[in-house]
C-alpha positions in Angstrom: -8.8 -22.1 -16.5 -12.5 -21.7 -17.1 -13.1 -20.8 -13.5 -11.3 -17.4 -13.8 -12.2 -14.1 -15.6 -10.7 -10.6 -15.9 -13.1 -7.7 -15.4 -12.0 -4.2 -16.3 -12.5 -1.8 -13.4 -12.5 1.3 -15.7 -13.5 2.2 -19.2 -10.4 4.5 -19.4 -6.8 4.2 -18.4 -5.8 5.0 -14.8 -2.4 6.4 -15.9 -1.2 7.7 -19.2 2.0 9.3 -20.6 0.5 12.7 -19.9 0.6 11.9 -16.1 4.4 11.6 -16.2 7.0 14.5 -16.1 9.9 14.0 -18.6 13.2 13.1 -16.9 15.2 15.3 -19.2 14.5 18.7 -20.9 15.0 17.2 -24.4 12.6 14.3 -23.8 9.0 13.8 -24.3 7.2 10.9 -22.7 5.9 8.5 -25.3 4.4 5.9 -22.9 3.9 5.0 -19.2 2.9 1.3 -19.3 3.7 -2.3 -18.3 4.0 -1.7 -14.5 5.3 -4.0 -11.9 3.2 -3.8 -8.8 3.5 -4.6 -5.1 2.1 -3.6 -1.7 4.5 -1.5 0.4 3.1 -0.4 3.8 -0.4 0.9 3.2 0.3 1.8 -0.4 0.2 0.1 -3.7 3.3 0.9 -5.7 3.7 0.6 -9.4 7.1 0.5 -11.1 6.1 2.1 -14.4 8.0 1.6 -17.6 8.4 5.2 -18.8 9.5 5.4 -22.5 10.9 8.7 -23.5 12.1 10.0 -26.9 13.6 13.0 -28.5 11.2 14.7 -30.9 12.2 13.9 -34.5 13.2 16.4 -37.1 11.9 16.3 -40.7 13.4 13.3 -42.3 15.5 12.4 -39.3 15.2 10.1 -36.2 16.9 11.1 -33.0 17.8 8.1 -30.8 18.6 8.5 -27.1 21.2 6.1 -25.6 23.3 6.0 -22.5 27.1 5.8 -23.2 30.2 5.6 -21.0 32.1 8.8 -20.8 35.3 8.5 -18.7 34.0 7.3 -15.3 30.3 7.9 -15.8 27.4 6.9 -18.1 25.8 9.9 -19.8 22.9 10.5 -22.1 23.8 10.8 -25.8 21.5 11.6 -28.8 22.3 9.9 -32.1 20.7 11.2 -35.4 19.8 8.9 -38.3 17.9 9.4 -41.6 14.3 8.3 -41.2 13.7 4.9 -42.9 11.7 4.8 -46.2 8.3 3.2 -46.2 6.5 1.6 -43.2 8.7 0.7 -40.2 8.3 -0.4 -36.6 8.1 2.9 -34.6 9.9 1.3 -31.7 13.1 0.2 -33.7 15.3 1.7 -36.3 17.9 -0.4 -38.2 21.2 1.4 -39.1 23.5 -0.9 -41.0 23.9 -4.0 -38.9 22.8 -2.3 -35.6 19.2 -1.9 -34.4 18.5 1.0 -32.1 15.4 1.6 -30.0 13.7 4.9 -30.8 13.0 5.5 -27.1 14.9 5.1 -23.9 13.0 3.5 -21.0 13.4 3.7 -17.2 11.4 2.7 -14.1 9.3 5.3 -12.3 7.3 4.9 -9.1 3.6 5.6 -8.9 1.8 5.5 -5.5 -1.8 4.8 -4.4 -3.8 4.3 -1.2 -6.8 2.6 -2.9 -5.0 0.8 -5.8 -6.9 2.8 -8.4 -5.9 6.5 -8.1 -2.1 7.0 -8.5 0.4 9.9 -8.3 3.6 9.6 -10.1 7.0 10.5 -8.7 8.8 13.3 -10.6 12.2 11.5 -10.7 13.1 8.1 -12.1 13.5 5.2 -9.6 15.8 3.2 -11.8 17.5 4.9 -14.8 20.0 3.2 -17.2 23.4 3.3 -15.6 25.4 0.3 -17.0 26.7 -0.9 -20.3 24.1 -3.6 -20.5 21.4 -0.9 -19.9 22.5 1.5 -22.6 19.3 1.2 -24.6 17.0 1.2 -21.6 15.5 -0.5 -18.5 12.1 -2.1 -19.3 9.2 -4.2 -18.0 10.0 -4.9 -14.3 8.5 -7.5 -12.1 8.7 -7.1 -8.3 8.6 -9.8 -5.6 8.8 -9.5 -1.8 11.1 -12.2 -0.5 13.5 -12.6 2.4 12.6 -9.2 3.8 13.3 -7.2 0.7 11.8 -6.4 -2.7 13.4 -8.2 -5.6 13.1 -6.4 -9.0 13.7 -8.3 -12.2 13.8 -6.2 -15.3 14.8 -6.3 -19.0 18.2 -4.5 -19.5 18.7 -3.6 -23.2 21.9 -2.8 -25.0 23.5 -3.2 -28.4 24.1 -6.8 -27.3 20.4 -7.5 -26.9 17.9 -7.8 -24.1 18.8 -9.7 -20.9 17.4 -10.1 -17.4 18.9 -8.0 -14.6 18.1 -7.9 -10.9 17.9 -5.1 -8.3 16.8 -5.2 -4.6 15.4 -2.6 -2.3 13.9 -2.5 1.2 12.5 1.0 1.2 12.1 2.1 -2.5 14.4 5.0 -1.7 17.7 3.2 -2.2 18.2 0.4 -4.7 21.1 -2.0 -5.2 21.8 -3.4 -8.7 22.9 -7.1 -8.6 23.6 -7.1 -12.4 22.5 -9.3 -15.2 21.4 -12.7 -14.1 20.3 -14.1 -17.4 22.3 -13.0 -20.5 20.7 -12.0 -23.9 18.5 -12.8 -25.5 16.1 -13.3 -22.6 13.2 -11.4 -20.9 9.9 -11.7 -19.1 11.5 -13.0 -15.8 9.5 -13.2 -12.6 10.5 -14.7 -9.2 8.3 -17.0 -7.1 7.5 -15.2 -3.8 8.8 -18.1 -1.6 11.4 -20.8 -1.8 10.4 -24.4 -2.8 12.4 -27.2 -1.2 15.1 -24.6 -0.2 15.5 -23.2 -3.7 14.5 -19.9 -5.4 12.5 -20.3 -8.6 12.2 -18.0 -11.6 10.2 -18.1 -14.8 11.8 -16.6 -17.9 11.6 -16.4 -21.7 14.6 -17.3 -23.8 14.1 -15.8 -27.3 14.5 -18.3 -30.1 15.5 -17.7 -33.7 15.9 -20.4 -36.4 15.2 -23.4 -34.2 12.6 -23.6 -31.5 9.3 -21.9 -30.6 8.2 -19.2 -28.1 8.2 -20.7 -24.7 8.3 -20.1 -20.9 11.1 -21.7 -18.9 11.7 -22.5 -15.2 15.1 -22.0 -13.4 16.3 -22.6 -9.9 18.9 -20.9 -7.7 20.5 -21.3 -4.3 20.8 -17.6 -3.7 18.5 -15.7 -6.1 21.5 -14.4 -8.2 23.1 -17.5 -9.7 20.6 -19.5 -11.8 20.7 -23.0 -13.3 18.7 -26.2 -13.9 16.8 -24.4 -16.7 13.8 -26.4 -17.9 11.2 -25.9 -20.6 7.9 -25.3 -18.9 5.3 -24.6 -21.7 5.2 -23.1 -25.1 2.8 -21.2 -27.3 0.0 -23.7 -28.1 -0.2 -22.6 -31.7 -3.8 -21.4 -31.2 -4.8 -18.1 -32.9 -4.2 -15.9 -29.8 -0.8 -17.3 -28.7 1.0 -18.1 -31.9 3.8 -15.7 -32.3 5.1 -14.9 -28.8 4.5 -16.0 -25.2 5.9 -14.8 -21.8 5.2 -14.9 -18.1 3.8 -11.8 -16.4 3.9 -10.9 -12.7 5.1 -13.1 -9.8 3.2 -16.4 -9.5 0.4 -16.2 -6.9 -0.1 -19.1 -4.4 -3.7 -20.2 -4.3 -5.3 -23.3 -2.7 -5.1 -24.9 -6.1 -1.5 -24.2 -6.8 0.7 -21.5 -8.3 -1.3 -19.2 -10.5 0.7 -17.7 -13.5 -0.6 -14.9 -15.7 1.1 -14.8 -19.1 0.7 -13.0 -22.4 0.4 -14.5 -25.9 0.8 -12.8 -29.3 -1.2 -13.8 -32.3 0.1 -14.1 -35.9 -1.1 -10.5 -36.6 0.6 -9.2 -33.4 -2.3 -8.8 -31.0 -1.2 -9.2 -27.4 -3.7 -11.1 -25.1 -3.6 -12.5 -21.5 -4.1 -16.0 -20.2 -3.5 -18.1 -17.1 -1.6 -21.3 -16.2 -1.7 -23.3 -12.9 1.4 -25.0 -11.5 1.7 -27.6 -8.8 2.6 -25.8 -5.5 5.2 -28.4 -4.5 6.6 -29.1 -8.0 6.2 -26.1 -10.3 7.4 -28.2 -13.3 4.0 -29.8 -13.3 1.3 -27.9 -15.2 -2.2 -28.6 -13.8 -4.3 -26.3 -16.0 -3.9 -23.7 -18.7 -6.1 -21.2 -20.6 -7.4 -22.4 -24.0 -8.7 -19.0 -24.9 -7.6 -15.5 -23.7 -9.0 -13.9 -20.5 -8.4 -10.5 -22.0 -7.7 -9.1 -25.4 -7.6 -5.5 -26.7 -11.2 -4.3 -27.0 -11.3 -0.6 -26.0 -10.0 2.2 -28.2 -7.0 3.0 -25.9 -6.0 -0.7 -25.9 -6.2 -0.9 -29.6 -4.6 2.5 -30.5 -1.4 3.9 -29.1 2.4 3.9 -29.6 2.2 0.2 -30.5 -1.4 -0.9 -31.2 -3.4 -3.9 -30.0 -1.6 -4.7 -26.8 -2.8 -5.7 -23.3 0.3 -6.8 -21.3 0.6 -7.4 -17.6 3.7 -7.7 -15.3 2.0 -6.6 -12.1 -0.8 -7.7 -9.8 -1.5 -7.3 -6.1 -3.8 -9.0 -3.6 -5.8 -6.5 -1.6 -6.7 -6.8 2.1 -10.3 -7.9 1.1 -8.9 -10.7 -1.0 -9.4 -9.1 -4.4 -6.7 -9.5 -6.9 -6.0 -6.3 -9.0 -4.2 -6.8 -12.3 -2.4 -3.8 -13.7 -1.8 -3.9 -17.4 -0.1 -1.9 -20.1 -2.2 -0.9 -23.1 -0.9 -0.1 -26.6 2.5 0.7 -25.1 1.1 4.1 -23.9 -1.0 3.8 -20.7 -2.1 1.6 -17.8 -5.4 -0.1 -17.1 -6.6 -2.1 -14.2 -8.8 -5.2 -14.0 -9.9 -7.6 -11.2 -9.1 -11.3 -11.5 -12.3 -13.1 -10.5 -12.7 -16.7 -9.6 -16.1 -17.9 -10.7 
């Protein structure tokens, strides 16, 4: 993919956690990042992942979760001793159960020019199911069959899986439920059918056997998925060694389906690359990045809630043909770059 580059359009983030109002009086916003993106009318919409936490007390960690109480799901705050020594600030292990230290939801941000955004005061999609009890994360959005399909990671004590919701107006939203069970994430729909089938990229999470990889699945209706096939894995090069996963919806170009994906190095630096798939048979890989298009370079990409991360799950094509790529930086804020074909 030597004929593409990513050019940052700003030296600073276009949105940060400070731009988002907390959804609950006990919460503080830890990050507003990893947005899905789409065009809706004359606006660019971002579906921000907003991570919120309860401020800790000395020697204690307070963990927000959503639990079922009679007929409703309600917010609950669990308190645990702070782990000794260094630990991942995103996760706390209590006995045999891991908890996330923050609770994420999806929040809409709106823009006329694709650069300057205002953020809604209220959540668009807040955890409201048993499989969302630890949060709703990292959405992708695709316009297909007259509606917007939103795939997102639903996290619970049983692990992260892929859920689906649909909307026509971004006012009301219908959850379709979990379409790929744990452990799985990083799922994005193709924006049109191929030979009468819906197609989806996703990332099964491997453990003892197997390596990080991107898979392809097909469906007759967009809800029930099968014919899962390995597509490509981490090449083992320095920048995509530890993890790999698809980003936003594939874009159809005159060369084929353009796929943006992230890779993670052995020392946990997240970078971005591209793959090109055949437009008629997306199982065929025509080209792929051998080096990253973008890696963390600026201070706000290298320092944040989780450092050294650039991660995209949202891009849009503007009326003038430009492709704007929205990316999360350091699990705290959002940057924007332009994908340029040389």
